[in-house]
N, C-alpha and C positions, 0 to 999 in steps of 0.2 A: 494182764488186761488185754483184750482183743480189740485192735484198732485196724482200720483200713485206710491207707494213704491212697486216695483216689487220683493223685496226680503228682508224679515226680519225674525228673529228667535224669536219665542215665547216659553218660557220654562214653563209657567204655575204657577210660584210662586205667581203671582197675578191673580185675576179673569180677564177674557177678558175685562169686563167693566172697572175695576180699571186700568188695563194697558193702554187701549186706551184713556180713559178720563183723568185719573190723571197723567199718565206718558207722553202720547203723546199729550195731550191737544185736543183730537178729530181730530188730523191731522195725515197724509194727508187724502184726501177724499176717496181714495181706497188703499187697501193693499193686499199683497200676503204673507202668512206665509209659509216659506219653511221648509220641514222636512229634518233631517240629519240622522235619523234612524227610526225604526218602532215606538218607543214610542214618539219621537218628532213629527213624522208625525201625530200620533193620537192627540197630543196636538195642533198641527197646525189646524187640522180639527175642534177641539173644538172651537178654536178662530174664524175660518171662519163661523162656524155654528151659532155663536152669532150675527153676523152683516150681513146686506144685502150688505154692501160695502166691504166685505172681502172674499178671496178665499184662497185655500191652494194647496201646492204641496207635494207629498210624494216620498221619495227616501232615499238613503244611501250615506252620505258623504264618500269620500274615506278613511278618518280617521277610519271609522267604518266598512270598507269592510270585515275585517277579522272576524267580528261577524256574518257573514252570509255564513258559509261554506256549508250549505245545500241548498243554492239558495235563491231566493227572492219571492217565491210563497206566503209567508205570506202577501205580499203587495196586493195580489188579493182582500183583504177585502175592498179596496177602489174603486174597479172597479165600474164604473157607478155612483159614487157619483157626484151629480151636482155641488158641491163646489170644487171638485178637477179639476184644470184646467191645471196642468202640472205635469211632472214626475221630481222630483229633491229634493235636489240637488244631483247630481251624478257626477262622473268624476274621475280625477286623481290628486293626490297631491304627488309630488316627492320632495317637500320642506322639509316636516317633515317625510314622509314615516312611519306613524303610522301603516299602513298595508303594507304587502309585495306587490311589484309592480305587480306580477303575479295575486294575488288575487284582487287587484284594477281593473286590466284589465278585469278579469272574471266578476266581479260584474257590472262594467260599461257596458260591452257588453250585459249582461242580461237585464239591465235596458233600454238600447237603444232598444232592441227587444221588451221589455214590452211597451215602449212608442209608438212603431209602432202598437202593438197589440191593445192598448186601444185608439189609435188615439189622442194622446196628445203631445204637444211640450215638449222638454227636457230642463231643466235648468242645465247647465254644469259648474262644478268647474274644473279649470285646472291651476295648479301652479307648478313651478319648482324652482330649485336652481338658484340663480342670474347668475351663469356662465354656465348654461346648458339650453337646450330646449328639453330634452328627453320627458317630459310630453306632449309637443305640438306635437312632432314627433309621439308619440304613440297614441294620441287622434285623430290626423288628419285623418288617414285612416278609423277609426271607424266612425267618423262623416261624412266623405265623402260618405261612404256606406249608412249611415243613411239618409243623405239628398237625395241621389240617389233613395232611397226607399220611398221617400215622407215625411220624417221626417223634422220637423223644430226645431231649437234649439237656445238657447242663451248662450253665454259665459258670465256668471255673474262675476261681479267684475274683468273685464278683465284688466290685468296688464302686458301682454306680449309685444313683439316688434311690431312695425308697420308692419314689413314683415309678421309676423304670423297673424296679424289682417287682412291683405289683403287676405291671403290664406283662412281664415275662412269666411270672408265676401263674397268671391267668391262662397262659398257653400250656401250662403243665410243666414248666421248667423246674429243674433241680438247681440249687445254688451252692457253689463251693466256697468254703471259708478257709482261709490260710492263716499264717502267723501274723498277718496284719492286724488280726483281731486283738493281739496283745499290745499293739503300739499305743502309747498314751494318747496321741492325737487322733486315733482312728475311731472316734465315737460313732461315725456314720456306719462303720462295719458292724459295730455292736448293736446299733439300732436296727440295721437291716436284718441281723440274725433273729431278732425277736419277731419279725413278721413272716419268716419262712415257715410254711407248714412243717410240722415235726417229721413227717415222712418224706420230706424232700431236702433235708439238710445233708450235705456231704462235707467232709473235712479232707484237707490235703496240705502238703508242705510246699508244692511247687519248687522243691529243692532242685538245684543248689541255691535258689533265690529265697528271699523273704524269711530269713530265720527268725523265729519268735523270740521274745524276751524269755530268758536272760541271755540269749545267744545272738541278739540283733547285731548286725555288722559282720558276723562270721558266716562261713559257708554252711548252708543249711543241708540237712539230710533227713530221710524219713524217720530216723530214730527220735527226732524232735517233735513228732506229731502229738505226743502226749501233752505237750505244752499248749498246743492249739485246742485240743479236746478239753483240757482243764479250764482254760479261759472261757470257752463257749459254755461249759457246764456252769461256771460261776455266773456268767451273764444271764443265763436262762434259769438259774436257781434250781438246778436239778442235780442229783448225785452223778459224779463223774462216771461211775460204772454203768449207770442207766444211759447216759449220753453216749458212751462208747458203744454200748450194745445197739442203741438206736441207729447211730450213723453207720455202723458196720452192716446192719440189716439193710439200711437204705442203699448202701453201695452194692450189695449183692443183688438187690432188686433192680437198681438202675442198670447195672451191667448184665443182668439176666444170667447170673452165675448161680449154679446150684451149690448151696453151702453144705459141705460134708463134715 
């Protein structure tokens, strides 16, 4: 079965070949390694350069935003790289706030402009405290302007409310579903899945985090993507093979990769 893990993190402690073959079992068929800072983006590029079926994204996770007080021009080193198919992950994280909100917003805005400049889609992280939606309120106008300027984006690992999902979907957003969809208490994720237009659903592992059942609590890897796909197909009451084909096609469309 052909699946596309649209978001995983590769940290380079194993060679790309060892990680993909020994840890992931050579699955899924296609992968996108996401960067969370400059060094991880370089490592993600190294993984993508190793395989014909892998690509990478370069960006700064909001946790690391404070490490870029002088701006993001250092990321220009990736401009024009044929294996770079997105800018990310970037965004806002008000759950942990490892970086000041003002700095998060500055870096996020800079990367959205960068995505427009290099004509690539953006992979967006947006997380808030359970009792607040400030991160969504702050991200929305930036993404609205980004979309109005011709930008395309995905809210990866989306775990917000259905109301915010509807607002972002109205901007043309893609939404990423992770192993959280398999968690017993994650009914909100399963309900959100039902309102995403079929052509804008993406699936991901976000490994090494968020391992799906029956591996919850263990280190995640892209080889577990099949469990995410299977649960989504069950929720949507569609054949697994059809859902796999759908989300793989969506990923190729979102990243503007020609499927060969």
